[in-house]
Backbone as CSV, one residue per row, in Angstrom:
resi,resn,N_x,N_y,N_z,CA_x,CA_y,CA_z,C_x,C_y,C_z
1,MET,-20.092,-10.248,22.783,-19.978,-9.835,21.531,-18.880,-9.694,20.509
2,PHE,-18.242,-8.565,21.539,-16.770,-8.353,20.745,-15.813,-8.727,21.559
3,ALA,-16.069,-9.646,22.293,-14.968,-10.175,23.722,-13.592,-10.452,22.906
4,ASP,-13.938,-11.337,21.482,-13.002,-11.948,21.064,-12.133,-11.285,20.068
5,ARG,-12.467,-10.068,19.877,-11.645,-8.995,18.695,-10.589,-8.722,19.342
6,LYS,-9.307,-8.990,18.927,-8.060,-8.730,19.347,-7.734,-7.155,19.347
7,PRO,-7.033,-6.659,20.102,-6.894,-5.103,20.229,-5.830,-5.062,19.002
8,MET,-5.957,-3.607,18.573,-5.209,-3.175,17.233,-3.788,-3.163,17.709
9,GLU,-3.061,-3.971,17.027,-1.521,-3.854,17.377,-0.612,-2.903,17.222
10,THR,-0.094,-2.302,17.957,0.769,-1.224,17.667,1.885,-1.330,16.616
11,ASP,2.319,-0.241,16.121,2.969,0.021,14.967,4.228,-0.497,15.017
12,LEU,4.877,-0.504,16.137,6.326,-1.091,16.594,6.250,-2.632,16.762
13,GLN,4.711,-3.269,17.260,4.747,-4.730,17.051,4.925,-5.184,15.804
14,LEU,4.036,-4.598,14.970,3.986,-5.011,13.403,5.521,-4.962,12.645
15,PHE,6.043,-3.693,13.118,7.499,-3.393,12.569,8.331,-4.649,13.058
16,SER,8.311,-5.035,14.434,8.814,-6.094,15.042,8.706,-7.610,14.262
17,ARG,7.552,-7.814,13.702,7.079,-8.921,12.904,7.928,-8.843,11.141
18,ILE,7.892,-7.597,10.794,7.917,-7.307,9.440,9.506,-7.706,9.751
19,ARG,10.259,-6.956,10.589,11.904,-7.367,10.581,12.010,-9.155,10.647
20,LYS,11.171,-9.697,11.166,10.853,-11.306,10.807,10.256,-11.813,9.406
21,ASN,10.225,-10.641,8.501,9.872,-11.363,7.059,8.234,-11.155,7.206
22,ASP,7.599,-10.833,7.869,6.247,-10.857,7.851,5.338,-10.408,7.101
23,LYS,5.090,-10.676,5.958,4.530,-9.612,4.973,3.203,-9.041,5.194
24,ASN,2.553,-9.824,5.920,0.906,-9.274,6.393,1.113,-8.195,7.248
25,SER,2.172,-8.499,7.978,2.160,-7.063,8.891,2.720,-5.872,8.171
26,PHE,3.627,-6.261,7.105,3.951,-5.096,6.323,2.751,-4.475,5.404
27,GLU,1.787,-5.401,4.530,0.833,-4.695,4.233,0.060,-4.342,5.283
28,LEU,-0.005,-4.333,6.581,-1.061,-3.891,7.166,-0.360,-2.320,7.999
29,LEU,0.535,-2.162,7.734,1.407,-0.796,8.132,1.296,0.147,7.043
30,PHE,1.810,-0.849,5.341,1.509,0.082,4.678,0.235,0.672,4.275
31,LYS,-0.953,-0.066,4.627,-2.468,0.307,4.294,-2.663,1.590,5.559
32,ARG,-2.442,1.169,6.768,-2.424,2.287,7.877,-1.917,3.663,7.721
33,TYR,-0.639,3.765,6.830,-0.112,4.912,6.693,0.035,5.449,5.407
34,TYR,-0.437,4.956,4.288,-0.073,5.131,2.572,-1.142,6.541,2.456
35,SER,-1.654,6.423,2.776,-3.024,7.678,2.332,-2.206,9.051,3.001
36,ASN,-2.148,8.955,4.158,-1.742,10.027,4.890,-0.459,10.405,4.187
37,LEU,0.405,9.605,4.197,1.977,10.091,4.055,1.797,10.482,2.639
38,CYS,0.923,9.926,1.554,0.754,10.731,0.336,0.461,11.983,0.436
39,TYR,-0.533,12.119,1.006,-1.105,13.738,1.601,-0.115,14.328,2.035
40,PHE,0.550,14.076,3.009,1.559,14.634,3.682,2.688,14.996,2.768
41,ALA,3.091,14.048,1.804,4.451,14.587,0.942,3.977,15.804,-0.149
42,SER,2.296,15.151,-0.525,2.108,16.259,-1.793,1.907,17.676,-1.093
43,HIS,1.993,17.693,0.113,2.020,19.141,0.814,3.242,19.908,0.269
44,TYR,4.416,18.994,0.128,5.755,19.507,-0.150,6.205,19.605,-1.817
45,THR,5.663,18.578,-2.535,5.641,18.159,-3.823,4.628,18.994,-4.553
46,LYS,3.574,19.431,-4.241,2.475,19.932,-5.375,2.052,19.090,-6.399
47,ASP,2.830,17.802,-6.009,2.482,16.856,-7.111,2.261,15.374,-6.614
48,ASN,0.810,15.161,-6.595,0.250,13.835,-6.103,0.941,12.534,-6.841
49,VAL,1.207,12.538,-8.236,1.878,11.544,-8.448,3.485,11.256,-7.877
50,ALA,4.037,12.271,-7.771,5.357,12.505,-7.266,5.355,12.046,-5.854
51,ALA,4.444,12.510,-5.057,4.246,12.070,-3.786,3.743,10.706,-3.727
52,GLU,3.181,10.202,-4.295,2.974,8.470,-4.157,4.118,7.764,-4.585
53,ASP,4.962,8.421,-5.564,6.135,7.691,-5.836,6.985,7.514,-4.522
54,ILE,7.384,8.733,-4.123,7.972,8.806,-2.825,7.674,8.076,-1.961
55,VAL,6.221,7.896,-1.535,5.800,6.829,-0.494,6.154,5.360,-0.701
56,GLN,5.679,5.228,-1.919,5.625,3.838,-2.383,7.431,3.417,-2.564
57,GLU,8.470,4.198,-2.958,9.875,3.762,-2.714,10.128,3.850,-1.360
58,PHE,9.504,4.777,-0.381,10.080,4.825,1.365,9.671,3.562,1.254
59,PHE,8.381,2.802,1.253,8.126,1.787,1.742,8.747,0.616,1.391
60,THR,9.271,0.356,0.054,10.286,-0.230,-0.553,11.726,-0.293,0.085
61,TYR,12.045,0.797,0.542,13.471,0.943,1.394,13.120,0.245,2.302
62,ILE,11.962,0.454,3.171,11.548,-0.329,4.633,11.626,-1.772,4.503
63,TRP,11.220,-2.206,3.642,10.752,-3.725,3.234,12.493,-4.156,3.144
64,GLN,13.202,-3.638,2.372,14.678,-4.048,1.559,15.688,-3.996,2.605
65,ARG,15.470,-2.837,3.841,16.160,-2.946,4.903,15.463,-3.138,6.151
66,ARG,14.643,-4.042,6.120,13.636,-4.340,7.585,14.738,-5.039,8.347
67,LYS,15.535,-5.406,8.399,16.398,-6.248,9.185,17.870,-5.076,9.701
68,PHE,17.389,-3.942,9.394,18.377,-3.065,9.751,18.188,-1.958,10.261
69,ILE,16.913,-1.746,9.884,16.578,0.011,10.567,16.224,-0.142,12.112
70,ARG,16.624,0.638,12.895,16.299,0.634,14.099,15.563,2.176,14.580
71,ILE,14.190,1.777,15.083,13.696,3.222,15.464,13.690,3.733,16.762
72,SER,14.224,4.577,17.190,14.373,4.945,18.612,13.278,5.606,19.145
73,THR,12.599,6.278,18.131,11.326,7.086,18.434,10.155,6.553,18.101
74,SER,9.144,6.971,18.073,7.564,6.298,17.523,7.818,5.878,16.139
75,PHE,7.197,4.970,15.272,7.412,4.397,14.160,6.654,5.433,13.070
76,LYS,5.467,6.450,14.138,5.056,7.182,13.216,5.796,8.784,12.908
77,SER,6.775,9.124,14.109,7.536,10.040,13.809,8.513,9.645,12.619
78,TYR,9.100,8.322,13.045,10.204,7.820,12.002,9.630,7.877,10.619
79,VAL,8.593,7.538,10.365,7.937,7.327,8.935,7.225,9.111,8.269
80,TYR,7.080,10.101,9.218,6.865,11.404,8.736,8.144,12.055,8.486
81,GLN,9.263,11.508,9.461,10.300,12.603,9.293,10.815,11.995,8.237
82,SER,11.031,10.899,7.551,11.706,10.182,6.444,11.006,10.631,5.116
83,ILE,9.829,10.767,5.323,8.774,11.157,4.097,9.140,12.690,4.017
84,ARG,9.303,13.407,4.764,9.486,14.917,4.945,11.434,15.226,4.091
85,ASN,11.772,14.335,4.862,13.506,14.522,4.045,13.242,13.994,2.745
86,ARG,12.597,12.880,2.159,12.553,12.419,0.837,11.474,13.487,-0.116
87,SER,10.958,14.211,0.422,10.312,15.014,-0.690,10.893,16.670,-0.382
88,ILE,11.586,16.850,0.470,12.781,18.094,0.116,13.684,17.730,-0.576
89,ASN,13.862,16.323,-0.525,15.555,15.807,-1.405,14.740,16.053,-2.965
90,TYR,13.217,15.317,-3.250,12.815,15.549,-4.571,12.788,16.869,-5.012
91,LEU,12.519,17.849,-4.499,12.450,19.391,-4.800,13.684,19.779,-4.730
92,LYS,14.629,19.241,-4.505,15.924,19.772,-4.751,16.673,19.357,-5.864
93,LYS,16.094,17.975,-6.129,16.522,17.431,-7.526,16.085,17.848,-8.703
94,ILE,14.527,18.169,-8.664,13.662,18.473,-10.068,13.947,20.158,-9.973
95,SER,14.628,20.939,-9.050,15.168,22.088,-8.980,16.615,22.329,-9.655
96,SER,17.217,21.191,-9.181,18.749,21.002,-10.170,18.653,20.483,-11.739
97,HIS,17.476,19.561,-11.617,17.333,19.155,-13.177,16.896,20.650,-14.136
98,SER,16.030,21.191,-13.596,15.418,22.539,-14.358,16.392,23.304,-14.303
99,GLU,17.154,23.743,-13.848,18.554,24.342,-13.822,19.410,23.717,-15.037
100,PHE,19.354,22.604,-15.067,20.228,21.866,-15.814,19.997,22.002,-17.376
101,GLN,18.373,22.078,-17.581,17.754,22.091,-18.679,17.865,23.368,-19.452
102,GLU,17.325,24.398,-18.375,17.738,25.752,-18.642,18.995,26.043,-18.996
103,LYS,20.113,25.699,-18.560,21.483,25.765,-18.667,21.694,25.603,-20.379
104,TYR,21.007,24.252,-20.769,21.293,23.716,-22.123,20.516,24.382,-23.262
105,LYS,19.254,25.367,-22.662,18.667,25.975,-23.607,19.093,27.516,-24.133
106,ARG,19.965,27.553,-23.122,20.697,28.733,-22.815,21.920,28.890,-23.605
107,LEU,22.379,27.748,-24.017,23.923,27.414,-24.527,23.938,27.997,-26.114
108,SER,23.089,28.402,-26.725,23.050,29.181,-28.082,23.320,30.641,-27.979
109,ASN,22.925,31.298,-26.823,22.633,32.524,-26.759,23.597,33.191,-25.876
110,THR,24.084,32.342,-24.910,25.312,32.861,-23.957,26.521,32.580,-23.953
111,ASN,27.092,32.931,-23.019,29.011,32.731,-23.092,29.240,31.024,-22.359
112,TYR,27.893,30.698,-22.010,28.148,29.055,-21.543,28.571,28.455,-22.972
113,SER,29.658,28.009,-22.896,30.066,27.140,-23.869,29.578,25.568,-23.779
114,ILE,29.941,25.114,-24.909,29.610,23.751,-25.064,30.796,22.619,-24.121
115,SER,31.845,23.099,-24.079,32.817,22.535,-23.137,32.652,22.715,-21.807
116,GLU,32.091,23.680,-21.328,31.568,23.803,-19.934,30.635,23.392,-19.597
117,PHE,29.524,23.089,-20.428,28.317,21.944,-20.179,28.721,20.885,-20.251
118,HIS,29.255,20.241,-20.983,30.273,19.043,-21.066,30.904,18.496,-19.420
119,LEU,31.499,19.451,-19.466,32.472,19.448,-18.052,31.432,19.553,-16.881
120,GLU,30.535,19.809,-16.803,29.630,19.876,-15.615,28.989,18.601,-15.609
121,TYR,28.519,18.097,-16.691,27.967,16.598,-16.955,28.880,15.796,-16.453
122,SER,30.040,15.629,-16.670,31.149,14.999,-16.590,31.419,14.900,-15.509
123,LEU,31.340,16.162,-14.463,31.504,15.810,-13.314,30.635,15.298,-12.401
124,LYS,29.210,15.290,-12.642,28.155,14.886,-11.927,28.083,13.598,-12.360
125,LEU,28.618,12.903,-13.412,28.732,11.461,-13.820,29.856,11.037,-12.889
126,ALA,31.252,11.470,-12.943,32.174,11.312,-12.106,31.678,10.958,-10.366
127,ILE,30.932,11.843,-9.903,30.389,11.875,-8.820,29.624,10.652,-8.394
128,ALA,28.749,10.438,-9.457,27.625,9.429,-9.173,28.580,7.735,-9.507
129,ASN,29.465,7.867,-10.034,30.347,6.386,-10.407,30.966,6.105,-9.390
130,CYS,31.519,7.335,-8.507,32.391,7.208,-7.575,31.549,6.522,-6.286
131,ILE,30.350,6.940,-6.144,29.395,6.831,-5.012,28.975,5.442,-5.215
132,ASP,28.830,5.005,-6.530,28.330,3.821,-6.787,29.410,2.973,-6.595
133,ARG,30.442,2.896,-6.575,31.899,1.990,-6.594,32.335,1.893,-4.921
134,MET,31.347,2.630,-3.902,31.713,2.647,-2.790,31.230,1.201,-1.894
135,PRO,31.986,0.661,-1.004,31.699,-0.402,-0.181,29.996,-0.120,0.171
136,GLU,29.164,-1.137,0.185,27.735,-1.279,0.130,27.214,-0.258,1.546
137,LYS,27.923,-0.634,2.697,27.491,-0.238,3.804,27.984,1.597,3.583
138,GLN,29.265,1.765,3.374,29.421,3.135,3.263,28.610,3.753,2.203
139,LYS,28.428,3.375,1.233,27.262,4.098,0.335,26.134,4.483,0.937
140,GLN,25.507,3.297,1.493,24.115,3.616,2.188,24.283,4.784,3.270
141,ILE,25.418,4.661,4.234,25.386,5.619,5.072,25.852,7.290,4.400
142,PHE,26.487,7.052,3.643,26.783,8.379,2.696,25.486,9.128,2.158
143,LEU,24.596,8.162,1.414,23.675,8.494,0.797,22.328,8.871,1.779
144,LEU,22.392,8.377,3.254,20.966,8.600,3.967,21.720,10.052,4.422
145,SER,22.848,10.249,4.744,23.548,11.526,5.452,23.109,12.571,4.050
146,LYS,23.289,12.440,3.102,23.462,13.272,2.005,22.173,13.557,1.286
147,GLN,21.678,12.456,0.607,20.066,12.305,0.023,18.889,12.484,0.994
148,GLU,19.007,11.581,2.055,18.165,11.211,3.143,17.884,12.826,4.088
149,GLY,18.675,13.310,4.140,18.934,14.238,5.118,19.335,13.834,6.814
150,MET,19.430,12.620,6.746,19.397,12.183,8.020,20.500,12.358,9.112
151,LYS,20.657,12.874,10.235,21.524,13.233,11.248,22.126,11.791,11.545
152,ASN,23.759,12.488,11.771,24.474,11.128,12.414,24.028,10.310,13.200
153,SER,23.272,11.015,14.292,23.170,10.254,15.351,21.625,9.097,14.693
154,GLU,20.813,9.699,14.059,19.678,8.866,13.448,20.246,7.945,12.557
155,ILE,21.426,7.962,11.875,21.704,7.029,11.043,22.700,5.940,11.886
156,ALA,23.626,6.389,13.055,23.948,5.431,14.002,23.004,4.607,14.560
157,GLN,21.565,5.151,15.192,20.698,4.101,15.398,20.204,3.236,14.833
158,GLN,20.178,3.758,13.206,19.421,2.878,12.096,20.885,1.679,12.152
159,PHE,21.658,1.827,12.057,22.768,0.644,11.804,23.216,0.233,13.481
160,ASP,23.011,0.391,14.240,23.245,-0.086,15.466,25.131,0.419,15.803
161,ILE,25.566,1.433,14.857,26.768,1.756,15.302,26.994,3.276,16.055
162,SER,28.131,3.415,16.165,28.625,4.922,17.037,28.620,6.213,15.924
163,ILE,28.359,7.115,16.496,28.275,8.216,15.665,29.433,8.568,15.317
164,LYS,30.591,8.252,15.750,32.143,8.129,15.021,32.178,7.641,14.361
165,THR,31.668,6.295,14.300,31.429,5.557,13.189,31.003,5.733,11.735
166,VAL,29.679,6.561,11.971,29.349,7.244,10.822,29.970,8.278,10.421
167,GLU,30.694,9.160,11.322,31.548,10.299,10.767,32.598,9.698,10.014
168,ALA,33.164,8.495,10.543,34.648,8.241,9.805,33.658,7.636,8.384
169,TYR,32.663,7.127,8.094,32.070,6.468,6.793,31.982,7.987,6.070
170,ILE,31.536,8.735,6.390,31.565,10.212,5.793,32.484,10.617,5.410
171,THR,33.659,10.799,6.068,35.106,11.292,6.160,35.454,10.406,4.452
172,LYS,35.427,9.187,4.903,36.144,8.271,3.851,35.183,8.577,2.529
173,SER,34.183,8.497,2.481,33.329,8.963,1.499,33.472,10.089,0.512
174,TYR,33.836,11.363,1.519,34.581,12.519,0.718,35.940,12.286,0.393
175,LYS,36.768,11.573,1.122,38.422,11.328,0.263,38.004,10.540,-0.517
176,ASP,37.152,9.651,-0.921,36.819,8.930,-2.070,36.692,9.856,-3.152
177,LEU,35.584,10.606,-3.135,35.149,11.492,-3.982,36.274,12.608,-4.526
178,ARG,37.087,13.143,-3.336,38.326,13.789,-3.790,39.079,13.348,-4.754
179,LEU,39.533,12.250,-4.192,40.639,11.495,-5.173,40.134,11.357,-6.752
180,ALA,38.731,10.636,-6.723,37.953,10.257,-7.799,37.802,11.891,-8.667
181,LEU,37.677,12.925,-8.114,37.717,13.851,-8.941,38.564,14.989,-9.209
182,LYS,40.078,14.056,-8.876,41.082,15.017,-8.671,41.294,15.650,-10.369
183,ASP,40.803,15.010,-11.440,41.068,15.726,-12.706,40.190,17.109,-12.826
184,PHE,39.108,17.097,-12.169,38.071,18.477,-11.980,38.946,19.243,-10.948
185,LYS,40.108,19.529,-10.255,40.527,20.161,-9.481,40.569,21.890,-10.121
186,GLY,40.325,22.469,-9.180,40.283,23.984,-9.906,38.921,24.428,-9.778
187,LEU,37.840,23.581,-9.706,36.385,23.719,-10.004,36.348,23.772,-8.547
188,ILE,34.981,24.769,-8.237,34.670,24.951,-6.941,33.440,23.953,-7.064
189,ILE,33.214,22.991,-6.316,32.436,21.616,-6.245,31.300,21.764,-4.963
190,SER,30.366,22.143,-5.209,29.342,21.838,-4.071,28.926,20.600,-4.198
191,PHE,28.959,19.942,-3.214,28.632,18.129,-3.697,27.271,17.887,-3.386
192,SER,26.614,18.853,-2.513,25.027,19.038,-2.196,24.479,19.278,-3.490
193,LEU,25.154,19.683,-4.473,24.238,20.191,-5.862,24.277,19.003,-6.567
194,PHE,25.542,17.886,-6.394,25.646,16.965,-7.525,25.138,15.542,-7.152
195,ILE,25.096,15.366,-5.669,24.463,14.293,-5.217,23.051,14.066,-5.489
């Protein structure tokens, strides 16, 4: 009775077809992982809506970068590690945003001046603008390293380049940032705080 039923395709088989623009395979992988990944992300975020956003953005990224992503482990390991990294970065961002709001509230009753607040805002804006102006591949590699928390070896596999090349792109990104932020010299800048 079930002799004609096809065996369930592996994740990597589906992903191989996704790389060839197969939307049906993409939908199958999405349905296969979506609920579990949302649950996994919510373990970090403690916020179901944020968890769903993280997972949806990740699958959007998968589709947009489908031709360039290289997976050396299992697909399952890759997606769970990616969602973990994105969830942690989400927590860093909301923590930074909360601190920013708190500083704004305290302006009237502390020594933290409006000019200092404006300087911090200008610095963040200058960093964002500098990153946005980077060549596309350099920007992607830098953000995967600093926002996604990926290791240089993982980025090298994804782009099919050497670790030395990844390091060169990241070094160039920091040089670009230092040049763009020369007017802010004298400040102690933690790139991980602002990126």
